[in-house]
N, C-alpha and C positions, 0 to 999 in steps of 0.2 A: 504493500500500500504506500510505502514511503519512498519507493524508487523514483528517480527522476525519469522524465519522459524523453522523447526524441530531442527535446530542446536543450538538453544539458550542454552548458557552454564550456569550451576549452580555449586556452590561450597559449601563445608562445611569445618569447622575446628573443632578441638576438643573442647569440652565444658564440664562444670561440670553438674552434675545432680541436683544440688541444685538450690535454687531460688524460689521465690513465685510470684504469679501473682499480678499485681498492687501494688508494694511496694511503700512506701513513706518514706521521710526523709532519715535517715542513711541507711535504707534498700535499697532504690532506688540507693543511691550512691554506695553501695556494689554491687548491681546487675549490674549497669552500668559498673563497673570495669571488669565484666566478659563477657560483650558483645563484639562480634567480631568487629574489626575495618574495615573501608574501605581500599581498596588497589589500588594504581595507578601503572600500569605497565609502559607503555610509556606515558609521560606527554602530548604528542601531538596526542594520539590515544585513544579516549574514549572507543573504543571496548575492550581495555585491562584493563579498570578500573573495580573494583569489589566493589559492594555495600555491606554493612554489612549483609543484609538478605541472600546474596549468601552463607554465611558461614553455613547456615542451610538448604541448598538444595543440591541435588546430582549434580555431574558434568555431562556434556554432555555424556562423555564416560560411566559413571556409570548408568545414566538413560537409555542409549541405551542397555547396557548389561542386565539390568532388563527387559526392553521391549522385547528384542530378546529372552531371556530365557522364559518369560511368553508366548510369541507367540509359542515357541516350545512345551511347556507343554500343552497349549490349543490345539494345532494341534494334538498332540498325543492322547489327550482325545477325540477329535472330530473324529479322525480316528478310534479309538476303538469303537466309537458309530455308526460307519458305514458311516462316512462322510470324507473319505480320500481325497476328492478333496477340502476340506475347506482350505482357505488361509487367513491369517490376512490382514487387510487393510494396504497398504504400507504407509510409511511416505512421506509427501510431501517434495519436495526439498526446500532448504533454499531460502528465499526471503527477501532481505533487511538486517536488523540487524542480526548478527550472535551470539551476546551475549546479556545479559540483558541490558547492557549499550550502545551497538552499536545502534545508531539512537534514543536512549531514549530521548536525548536532542536535536535531530535534526541532520541534515547532518553534516559531518565533513571531507569528502574526496573531496578535491578540484578538482582532476582530474576527478573523477566520476561526480561531479556536472557540470563540464564544458562540459560533453558529454550528461549527462542524467538528469540534473536538480535535481528534487527531486525523480526521479525514480530509482529503482534498476538497476543493470547492465543488459544489454539487454539479455545476455545468461541466466541469472537467471530467468528473467521474462518469457522467452520462455519455459524453462524447467518446471517452475511452472505451466504455462498455459496448457502445454501438459499433465502433470500429473493430473491436475484437470479435464481436458476434458476426459481423459481415465477413471478416477474414480476408484472405488474399487467395482467390481461386483463379488458377491459370487455366483458361479455356482454349488455349492455343493448340494443345495437344503436343507441345514440344517435348522431345526426349531429353533426358538428363545429359547425355553425351554432347548434344549440340549446345545446350546451355553452358556446360562446363567449358567447351571450346571457346565460346563467345566471351565468357568471363576471363579466361586465360588470355585471350587476344586483347581484351580491354586492359588487363593488368599491365600489359606491355606498353600501353599508350598513356593511361592515367591510373597509377597505383592507388590502392585504397589508402585513405588518410587516417584510418583509425589509430589511436595511440598504441605505440609498441608495447609488447608484453612487459618489458622492464619498467616502463612508466606506470602501467596499471598495477604491477606487482608492488612497487614502492608505495603507490597511493593507498592500496589496501592494507599493506603491512604497517605503514605509519599510523593509519587510523586506529588499528588495534593496539599498537604500542603506546599511543597517546593516552589510552585509558589507564595506563599504569604509571604515567608521569606523576611525580609527587604532587605537583600543583593541581593536577586534574583529580587525583585521588582525594585531595583535601577539599576541593570544591564540590565533588560528588557527595562527600560526607555532609557538608553543609546543606546541600540541596536535599539530601535524604532526610536530614533532621528537620528541615523546614517543612517538608511534605508530611512527616510524622506529626508535627505540631498542628497540621491542618486536617489530620485524621487519616492520612495515607501512610501506613507503617510498613507496607510490604515492598516498597521500591528502594533499591540500593543505588541504582544509577538512573540517570534521566531517561535513557531509552527503554528501561524496564516498563515505564508507564505507557509509552506509545506502543510497545509490543505486547501489552496486556491482551490475552486472548479474547477478553470480553469486548474489545474495541476493534477487532479486525474484520468484522463483517462489512464489506464495502457498501452494502445496501441499508445499513442500520446505524444511526447515530443516536445514542441514548443521553438522557439527562445526566446520568452517572459519568459518562465519558466526557461530556462538556465540563462538568464540575471538576473532574480530575485534570483535564487539560488546562483549565483556567488556573487551578492551584499550581500545577506544574510550571506554567509559564511565569507566574508570580515569583516562584522560588528561583527559577532560572535568572530572571531579571535582577532579583535581589542580590545574587552572588556573582553575576556576570559569568555564568557557566559557559555559554557559547564562545565568548571571546577568550576565556582562559583555555578552553579546549582547543580552539583554533590556533592560538599562539603556540601551544605545546606541540600540536601536530606539525605546524609549520617548521618549528625548530628541528624536529625529528626528520622531516622530509629533506630539509637542506643538508643535514648530516649524511643521510643515505644517498642523496643525489650526488654529493661530492665523491662518494666511493665509486660511483658509476658515471662520472661526468662525461666521459667519452661517448658512452652509449646514449646518454640523454641528449647530447648535442647532435649525435647522428640521427636520433629520433626526430628532433626538431627540424633538422635539415631535410630528412625524408618527407616530412609533412609539407614543408615549404615547396619542395620540388613537385609534390603531387598537386598542390594548389596551382602552381605556375603552369603545369601541364594542362590542368582543367581549364584554366583561363585561356589557353591557346586555342581551344575548340569553340 
């Protein structure tokens, strides 16, 4: 329910091509100095914050450009192969978080929480459900071998711009490690105590509340959920949970990126090249 939709935003910045994997000592310090920093847009809106790993990913606009160009090229190839009716699978509408940091640390919109608890906006949920129900049905009769050939042919012209495995790996691992950072453990304890004072004694960490099985039915928002989400958000705001967590994760990401700086710079370069090739068509 809390996963970002197709609109998840990614960003990159310029970087050098130098650097070695797993540097140590002075080499690590030098590598760390080249790593992208986190960025905070609006202090009160986590959706505008940018983690260091996002500097090595394509933006939403860039990723969509590459995807649309690839779909067009694959479509032309399929048409030439005799499958003019072939169409690419459509993107699902956004649901929940719109950027990498939006909802990453939990809810943060008081007005939405007061209406929907931990659920996405009602309109978003309906649009998403409708798209999933419609599905993507290929009525062209194309065989998999032809499609595979067209995809491979397109790969040679405009490569996929999805973040490389190392970038996604560090992003996921840093998030988990951040929960164990001393400052995050401390703020979680304050949040938990705050929630207990409000009558919610079973939650140890913020995401425990949003993951409560009672609140996971996409078609049902209860008064209990709204009350819990409202209390949750008040405790988050009181102790600045999201910002503390974001800062801790950002620090961990920069340290880990420095160990793999060459790979990260190569990932950013590959994404830039994919976008440049897409623009050429």
